[in-house]
N, C-alpha and C positions, 0 to 999 in steps of 0.2 A: 262474513260470519261474526258472531258475537263471542268474544273470548270469555266473558263472564258466564255465558251459558255453557261453554265447553268445560269450564272449571266446575260449575254447578252439577253438570251431568256426572262428572267423575266423582265429585264429593259425595253425591247421593247414591253411588254404587252402580251407575249405569255405564255402558260402554260408549266411548268416543268412536266416531266413525274414522275411517282412514283419511277422509278429506279433512276432518277437524284436526286430526293429529298433524297432517302435512301443513295445514294453515298455522298451527301453533309453532311448529319447528321453523317454518319460514320466518315467522315473526321473531323468533329467538335470534336468528342470524342477521336479519336486516334491521333489528331494533325497533320494529313497528309495534311490538308488544312489550310493555314494561317488564323489567326483570321481577318485580314483585308479583305480577300476575303469573309469570312462568313458575316462580317459586311456589305459589299457591297450588298450581296444577301438580307440581312435583309432590307436594305433601298429600294431595288427594290421591295421586297414583300410589304413593307409599302406603297409605292407609287402606285403600280399596283394592289395590292390585290391578294388574292389566290382564285381560283375556288374551287368548292366542292371536286373534285377529288384530287387537291393539298392539300386542308385542311385535308382530311382524310389521305393522304399519309404522310404528315408531322406529324400528331398526332401519327400514328402507328409507324413511324420511331423513334420518341422520346420515346414511350413506351418501345421499344425493345433495347434502348441503355444501359439498366441496368437490374437488376433482377426485377421480378414481384412477387407479393404476391399470392401464391396459397392457396386459402381457400375453394377449391372444396370439401374437406373432411367434411366441416361443413354442417350439415343438417338444412339449414335455409337460408333465403334471406339475402344477404349482401347489405346494403344501406348506403350511405354517404350523407353528406351535404357540400356544398361549398359556402362561402360568398365572394363576391368581395371586402369586406372590408369597415369599417366605424369607427365611434367614439362611444365607449361604446358598441360595438358589441360583446356580450359575450354569444351568444346562444349555441355555440358548446357543452360545458360541460353539459348544461341543457338538450338539446334535445337528445344528445347521451345517457345520463343516462335514460331518459324517454323511448326511443325506445328500448334500451337493456333490460330494465325492462319489456317491453311488448313483448319480445320474438324474436326480429330481431337482427341481428349482425350489428355493426357499426365500421368498420375499418377506422379510420380517421387519415390521415397524414396532419398535419397543418403547418402553417408558423409563422414567426415573424413579428412584426410591423415595419413599416418604415414611417417616416414623421408623419403626424397627425393621421394616422390610427393605431389601436392596433393590436396585434397578439396573437393568442390563446396560443402559446407556452410560451410567456412572462408571461401571466396570470397564467398558470399552474405552472411555475417555481417559483412563489411566495409562493407556498406550500412547506414547509420544506422537503427536500429530494426527491421531485418528479422528476423523470427522463423522459426526452423527447428525449433522444438520443438512443433509443432502436435499436438493430439490427433487421433485417427483421424477423429472427427466433423468437426473443423475442416478436416482434409485433404480430406474428401469435399466439404464446402461450397465450399472454394476451387476445387477441380477442377471442380465443377458451374458455378460462377459465372464463372470466368476461362477455363476450358478446360484448364488445367494447374496443377500445384502442385509446388513443390520444397521438400521437408521432410526431417527426419531420422527415424531409427528410434526409436519410443517403446518403453516397457516393455511395452506391450500387443502389440507386433508381433514375431512369430517369436522369442520369448525363448529357445527352444531353440538357435537358431542363434547368438545372442549368447554363450551359455555355451560351446557347442562351439568357437566362434572363439577365445574367451579361452583355452581349454585347448590348442587347436592352437598358439597363439602361444608357449606355454611348454613344449611337448612335442616340438618340432621336427617337427610334422606339417602345417605350413602348406602345403607344396608339393604335397600329394596332389591330383591332378586330380579324382577322385571327390568328395572333401570340398569342394573349391573349387566344383565344379558344384552340389552340393546347397545350399551356402550362398547362391550367387548366385540360382539359380532359385527357391528357396523364398521368398526375400524378394520377388522380382519377381512371382511368381504370387499371393502374398498381397496385392499391391496391387490386384488386381481387373482385371488387364490382359487383353486379347485377343491381343496380339502383342508381340514383343520383338525389338529390333535390338541386337546385341552388337558392341562395338568392342574386339577383342582385340589388345592392343598387343604388339609384339615389337621387340627391340633393347636397347641398353644401359640405357635408362631404364625398361624394362618389367619386369614380373615374369617373363614368359616371354622369355628372351634370344634364342632362335633361332626361325626361322619354323616349323621342325618342331614345336617345343614348343607354339607358339601355335596351330598347326593342330590338334594333338591336343586342346587345351583347347576350341577353337572347335567342333570336331566333337562332342565330348561334350556341350557346352552345347546345341547345336542338337538333338541326339538326345533329351536329357532334356526340354527345353522342348516339343518336338513330341509326345513321348509323353504329356505332361500336357495336351495339347489346345490348346497355344498356338502360333500362327504364330511361327516363330523363324528368324532369319537372322543370320549373323556375318560381320563384315568383319575381316580381318587387316590392321592398319595399323602404320605405322612409328613407332618411338619411339627411334631412334638419336640424334636431336637433339630439343630441345624443340619443342612445337607452338606456333606463333606466335612472338612476340618478347618476351612478358612472362612472368616467373615470380615469383609472389608475389600475395597475395590481392587487394588493392586494384588493383594494376597489371593483374591478369588481368581484373578486372571492367571496368576502363576499356577493355580490348581487346575484351571482349564487346560493350560499348555501341558502340564504333567499328565493329565487324563488322556489327551490326544497322543501322548507318547507311550501310553500303556502303563503309566505309573501312578494313576490317580487313586483316590480312596475308593473302597469297594462300593459304598452306597451311591456315590456320585456317578461312578462308572456304570453301575447297574441301571440306575434310573435313566441316565442319558441314552444308553443302548435300548432300553425298553421303549422310550418315547420315539427314538429314531426308527426302531423296528416298526412301530405302528405307522409312522409317516411313510416309510418305504413300502410297506404292505398296501397302504391306501393309494400310493402313487403307482402301484402295479409293478414295482421293481422286483417283487418276490410274490409268489402265489400263495405262500403260507407264512404265518407269523414267525414260526421257528426259522424258516429260511431267511426271512428279513432280519432276524437277530444275527444270524451268521454273516449275512452281507454287511450289516452295520459294524460288526466286530472286525471284519476283514479290513475295513477302511482305516481302522486304527493300526492294525497289525502291519499293513503294507505301507503306512506312512502317508497315504493319500489324503486323509482328513486333515492332518497337520499341514500338508502342502496347500490344501484349499484355504485354510485359515491364513496362511502366509500371503496367498494371492489376495484375499479380502483386505487384509491390513494394508497391503501396498496400494490397492485400488481405492481405499478410502483415506489415503494420505498419511497412514501410519508408518512406523519404522518396524519392519518385519524382523529385524535383528533381535527384537525383544523376546522372540520365541526361545532364544538360546542365551540371551544376556539379560537376566532378570533385573540387574541393577539399573537398566534403562527405565524401569518403572518407578524408580525412586524408593527410598527407604525411610522408615520412621526414625525419630531422634533417639528413641530408647526402647528397650524390651524389658518387661517385668514378668516374672513367673508367679502365677497364683498356684499355691500348693494345697494339697489335701490336708484338712485339719485332723483327720482320723483315718484309720484303715477300714477297708470294706470294698464294696462294689458301687460303681456309679449307677444310681437308681433313676436319676433324671438329669438332663442337661437342657433346661427350659429355653426353648428357642426365642421366645419373646424377650426374656430378660437378657439373653446373650446379644440379641439384636439391639436392645436398648443400650447395652454397654458399648457396643461398637458405635452407635449414634453419639453417645456422650464423648467418645474419643474424637469425633469429627468425621466418621465414615458415612454418616447418614444425615438426614435433615429432620428438624422439628417442623419447619415450614417450607413451602415450595421455594422461598427466596434464599434459604440458607446455602452456603457454599460447602463443598465436600473436600476433605483431605484424602486423596487417594491412597496414601501410604500407610495410614493407621488401620487398626482392626484387631480382631481376636483370632488366635490360632488355638484350636482345640487339640490337646494332646490325649485326652481321654473322652470317651463317649459312653452311652448307656450300655451296661453289661461289662465294662472293663473293670478289672481289679485295681485297687490303689492301696499303697501303704502311706501311713501318715508322713507328710513331708514330700511326697511325690508331686512333681509338677503336673497340674491338671490342664492348665491353659497358659498361653503367653499373651500378654497385652503389648501390642505394638503402638506406642504412644509418642506424642510430641510435647507433652507437658506433664508435670507431676500432678497438677490439679485434675486434668482429665483422666489420668491414670487412676487416681484415687476414686473418682466418681465411678469409673468402669469397674474397678475392683469391688465396690459396694454392690453392684448389680451381679457380678459373677459369684460372690459369696452366697447370694440367694438363689442363683440359677442352678447350681450343682447340688444334688442330694446324694448322700452316701449312706448306704444301708448295709446290714450284715449279710443279707442274702442277695444272690445274683438275680437280676431281672433281665430278661431278654428284651432287646429293642423291638418296638412294634414293627409289623410288616411294612415295607416301603410302599408297595402298591396294594391298596385295600380292595379296589373294585374297578372294573372297566365297564363303561356305559356307552352303548351305541354300536 
């Protein structure tokens, strides 16, 4: 095949065949096609879009660029959750523990944070000794033994997607919905799952800023997942303010532990249970969604979900004592309180600026090569709708230097809006698709 003709077809608005897309992706992985030609095709796909057949062909081609996880020997439904990313978004360890405790398998390959959004792997690595670099064989063993596994993408796993993602990042093609969908679904299908629940965020702290954009992405994800034979459902959820009250890796893991003890913040608990209920309903552990909600909540009440997380931490090399001794996570060098400049009600707690404040402290990355300080972050004492008096503490900055504290403070001063009238927080779940 002629790669120039493949690019020209897409550039001119015509569909590439499945064979042409397979040829292109094979060339991506074996380096037989130069990266500049792959980048040209990505830009053509960004501008012209991909039809349903192209979308499926690209997703399937990416799946088969590496090894896939075979979990067919496990006698039970395999279900995963994927979030499009946000600030304080720490539901994965919570809901995976709940769903595994209730009898379904959760093989979850997660990612790292970049920019103002956090990553599950960074949070888990704040646990002393916890390994997220498992081989696919170790990933299978942990899933079989514990009922779930939380690990990172290895070199064996969808290498074509990793290459395309790195090229999209430097060619201004990240925002393409068809390319996003293929990236997400290819990784999830390669995990060996039977079903997938998607948490598509919308708002200032999300990749999709408007509900309309989020619905478009959610619909595309559900359609492609379903076409590939996987049960798929998507929830559109709010990310105008951070989820929960902690932003920063060790702080967020503490909030996960507290939630599994029944003492977490209301919004984080509610969304974790909602997502877990959809997973359990999909897995056939409950015949109705309300029954699945009760089943999920019982796993917290009876302590089984927390015990599952202890088993996982131990199986992946971590110290499970961290569940009750938070000092093992490490502590920041100092704490500074940001106080309200006037009285009123919190009108906004802008998730993107709060995430940027945490990144400036060292809790996140500007580039993929940056290191992360697990102990630093932001603790929200007030959220949208809460009343404040002038001088009340609104947030705590957990920092390791005065310079980073001052930078973070500058962001927080712009993130919080105080008004005379009370504003209700937006609904946490806006829509369910699929």
